[in-house]
N, C-alpha and C positions, 0 to 999 in steps of 0.2 A: 200235658195231663198224664201221658204214658210214663214220662220220666218220674213224675211225682208218685204215681202208682207203684212203679218198680222200686222206688226208694222205700216206700212204706212196706212193700213185701219183704225187701231185704232186711230192713230194721226189725220187722216183726219176726222174721226167721231167726235173726241173731238173738233177739230177746227171748224167743222161745227156747232156743238152744241153750242160752245162758242160764235160763231158769230151770233147765233140766226137764222141761215138759215134753220134748220130742227126742226121738232117737236120731242117731247119725244118719241112718238110712232115710228117714223122713226129711232131714235137712238136705241130703244130697238130691232127693227127688224134687224138692222145692227149688233148689239151686239150678238143677237141670232145666226145670220148667222156665225159670227166670232167664237162663241163657238162651233158651229157644225163643222166648218172646223178644229178647234184645236182638237176636239174629234176624227175626222176622221184621223188626222195626228198621234195622239197617237195610234190609232188602227193599222194603217199601220206600225208604229214603232214596235209594239208588234208582228205583223205578220212577219215582217222581222227577228226579234229575233228568233221566232219559226222556221221559215224556215232555218235560219242559224244553229240552233241546229239540225234540221232534216238532213241537208246536212252533218253536222259533224258526226252524227250517221251512215249515209250511207257510208261515207268514212271509218269509223272504221270497219263497217261490211265488206266492200270490202277488207280492209287490212287483216282482220281475215280470210276471205274466201281464199284469195291468199296464206296466210300462211298455211292454211289447205291443199290446193292443193299441195303446195311445199312439205309438210310433207308426203302426200300420195304418191307423185311421188318418194320421197326419200325411203320410205318403199318398194315400188314396185321394185325399183332398187336393193334392198337388198335381193330380193327373192332368196332363196338358190338354187344353182346348185350343186348337190352332185355327187361325183365321188369316185371310189375306196372304201377304208375302211370307209370313212365318210358316203358313201351311204349305205353300208351294215349295219352300226350302225343305220342309220335312218330307214331302213327297219325293223330291229329288234325292234326299239323303237315303230314304228307305228303298225307293224303287229304281233309282239311278237316273242320270240326266238324259238317258237315251229314250225315255218314255215318249212315244209319239203323240201327236195331237189327236189321234183317233180315239184315245182313251178318255173316258169321263172319270175324273178323279173325285172320290168321295171320302168323307170322314165319318166315323162312328166312335164316339167316346175319344179315346186316345189313339185309335188306330186309323190308318189311312189305306185306301184301296182303290179298285177300279170297279166301275159299274157297266154291265152290258145289259141293255134292255131288249125287248123282243121286236124292236123296230127293224132290226136286221135279221130277224127270225133265228132265235137261239136254238129252239128244239123243233123237231118234226111235230106236226099238228097232233094234238091229243096224246102226246107221249113225253118221255124224258130222254129220248134219243137225240144226241147232239147233231146239228146240221154240219155240213162240211165247212160252211163259213165260220161257224162257232169254233170248230176244231182248229181252223187256221189261226184264229185270234188267240185261242188258248195255248197253242204251241208256242207262239211268240211270247206269251205271258209266262209260260212255264220256264223258258230260258232265263228270263229276268229274275223270276222267283228263285230258281235253283242257284243262280249266281249269288244272290243275297244270302240265302240260307247257309251257303258254304262259308261265308265270311263272318257270320254272326250266329252262334249257337243258341242265342236267346230269342231268336225270331221264330214265329210260327205263322201259319196261314189259316184264316177262317173263311169258309165259303158259305154265303147266305143265299138261300133260295126264296123267291117271292112269287106270288101269283096274282091274278086279278080276282074279281068277286064271282066270276061265272062258276056255277056248280060243276062237279065232276061226274055227273050221272053216267056218261058213256065209259068212264074209266073204272067204274066199280066192278065190272066184270073181270078186270085185270088186277083186282085187289086193292085199288086206290080208294081209300075211304073218304077223303076230303082234301081240301086245298093245302092244308098243312102237310099231309102225307105226300102230295104231289110235289110241293116245293122242296121237301127233304130229299125225295128221289132225284129231283133235278140237281140239287146241290151235290148229291152223291155222284151223279154222272160227271159233273165238272171236276170234283175231287179225284175221281178215278182216272179221268183223262189227264189231269195234271200229273198224277203219279206215274202214268204210263209214259209221260214225256220227261221223267227224271226228277220230279219233285218228290222228296222223301215222304212216304205215306204216313209215317209216324209224326210228321210235323204239320199235318193238315187235319182240321176237323170241320164239321159241317153244322149248319143250323137251318131249320125250315120254319118260315114265318107265315106261310099261306097268304091269305089276303089281308092280314091284320096290320101290316106296316106299309100302306100305300104311299107313294110320293105324289100322286095326282088324285084328287078327290072326284074328278069328273067320271062320266060313264061312257064317253065316246070311245070309238075303237082306238084312237090315238092315246087316250088316257090309259086304256087297258094295256096297250103295248108297253107303255112306260112302267106300269106297275108289274108286268110280267118281266122279271129281271133276275139276274144273278150278280152278287157283289162279292168280290174277292179281296179280303183285307190282309195286310201284313203288319205285324207288330209283335211286341213281347206279350207274355201271358196276361199281365195286368191290362195292357192296352186293348187286348182282344176280348176282355169281358164286355158283355153287351152294353153298349153306350146309348146315346140319344137315339130316339126313334123318329123317323127312319134315318139312315145315313144322309148327311147333308152334302150336297154338291158343292165342291170348292173350285173345280177347274174343269175345263173341257178342251 
């Protein structure tokens, strides 16, 4: 339409000039206006081309992003669930073949680890202070973990704290608000001790679950001892994302 209009303007201008109805100045003014319109039209065309290219790039980026998401979801769906002999092989691969029989081995999602319950008294009563017995076991564990972390930069450690269902009334004076808080403090105590024994602090993180992930549903003292526990997992970042609840026992 613009081209037709410009042609009409041009022909009209020539016709007017030829008939002697306009001056040369008027013709030049009209011609200048026509040139300006044509230049604006060319600029708009160039902008349309640029915007078209930009839209094409955005569409390609969207396609690439969707493809990446699909790949990530596919990889996540392949996260290993180990059982039986395969699980024991994975434990030996991650933790080493020198893991003693005193360790209760557990699995959470794609990660494997060790569980220490309160049957051996993990913490001093009503606190998050480690007992000497716990420190001895953690010192042994720290040596194994440190050795593995040195050989694989993709491995990390997650320390999970768990409690029983008993309320923490006596601990509120010390700032402990609930069992989740207490479990997190106990997990931190284990993390700090492991770090003091050579485990890199920047490769360890903690989680506190309070009473919400019990492994025994009973209310006897023995059940409560089992639920008061710390689990230390070893794995890569994906494997250490929170898995099945609670961690499943695979070996003892």
